[in-house]
C-alpha positions in Angstrom: -38.4 118.2 69.1 -42.2 119.4 70.0 -43.7 121.9 67.2 -46.8 124.3 67.6 -49.1 125.8 65.4 -52.2 127.8 65.4 -51.2 131.0 67.0 -51.9 134.8 65.9 -54.6 137.4 66.6 -58.0 137.2 66.9 -60.8 139.8 68.4 -62.4 139.3 71.8 -64.8 136.9 71.9 -63.2 134.7 69.2 -62.3 130.9 68.7 -58.8 129.8 68.2 -57.2 126.0 68.2 -53.3 125.3 69.0 -51.5 121.9 67.6 -48.5 120.4 68.8 -47.0 117.9 66.5 -45.0 115.7 69.1 -44.2 113.0 66.3 -40.4 112.3 67.7 -42.4 111.1 70.8 -43.8 107.8 71.7 -47.0 109.8 72.3 -49.1 107.5 74.6 -46.4 107.8 77.1 -46.5 111.2 77.8 -48.8 113.8 79.7 -49.7 116.5 77.7 -49.8 119.9 79.0 -50.4 123.4 77.5 -48.9 126.5 79.6 -48.9 130.0 78.7 -46.5 133.0 79.5 -46.8 136.9 79.4 -43.9 139.1 80.0 -42.8 140.2 83.7 -44.3 136.8 84.8 -44.1 132.9 85.2 -45.1 130.0 83.2 -48.8 129.3 83.9 -50.2 125.4 83.4 -53.7 126.0 81.4 -54.3 122.1 80.6 -53.1 119.1 81.2 -54.3 115.5 79.8 -53.0 112.0 80.9 -52.9 109.1 78.7 -55.9 107.7 80.2 -57.5 111.4 78.7 -58.1 113.0 82.1 -58.0 116.4 82.0 -57.8 119.3 84.0 -57.7 122.9 83.9 -56.9 126.4 85.3 -59.8 128.1 86.8 -59.2 130.8 84.6 -59.6 129.0 81.7 -62.4 126.3 82.6 -65.2 126.0 80.2 -63.8 128.2 77.5 -60.5 126.0 76.9 -60.6 122.2 75.7 -57.7 120.0 75.9 -57.3 117.0 73.9 -54.9 114.5 72.3 -54.9 112.3 68.8 -52.5 109.4 69.5 -52.1 108.2 66.3 -51.6 111.4 64.8 -49.2 112.3 68.2 -50.6 115.8 68.3 -51.9 117.9 71.4 -54.6 120.1 70.5 -56.2 123.3 72.6 -59.3 124.5 71.3 -60.3 128.0 73.0 -63.2 129.7 72.9 -64.4 133.2 74.2 -61.2 134.7 74.5 -60.5 137.3 76.3 -57.8 139.9 76.1 -56.2 138.3 79.6 -55.6 135.8 77.4 -53.0 137.3 75.3 -49.7 135.2 76.0 -47.1 133.4 74.4 -48.7 129.3 74.5 -46.0 126.6 75.5 -46.8 122.8 74.7 -45.0 120.3 77.2 -44.9 116.8 77.3 -43.8 115.1 80.3 -43.0 111.3 80.5 -45.1 109.2 83.3 -42.6 106.7 83.9 -39.5 109.3 83.8 -41.0 112.5 84.4 -38.9 113.5 81.7 -40.2 117.0 80.3 -39.9 118.4 76.7 -41.0 121.9 75.6 -42.1 123.6 72.2 -40.8 126.9 71.0 -43.9 128.7 71.5 -46.3 130.5 69.9 -47.8 133.7 70.4 -51.6 134.5 71.0 -53.1 138.0 70.8 -56.4 138.6 71.6 -57.4 142.2 70.4 -60.4 143.9 72.6 
């Protein structure tokens, strides 16, 4: 089970860090992803980090968000800065096995950016 934390409300231009506890998994074997979803829209992938620390970002967050991982702590992070109201969403942690492509999801954490 993935457990996210760190969501909440922040003003536009502010920063926030999300964490995802993956202690029940062989974390180094997984690619970590952060997705977000707003009502009436499909879930959007915003950031990816592979086991080799290769990262990729959606164009909408490039230069503002940073994904990272701590394999010793089995934790995935998403550092968000220069937040905009359009970043308001429920953010989900996702792990995908690099061997079996098995995926697992967190329960989601709400981020609200007020203008």
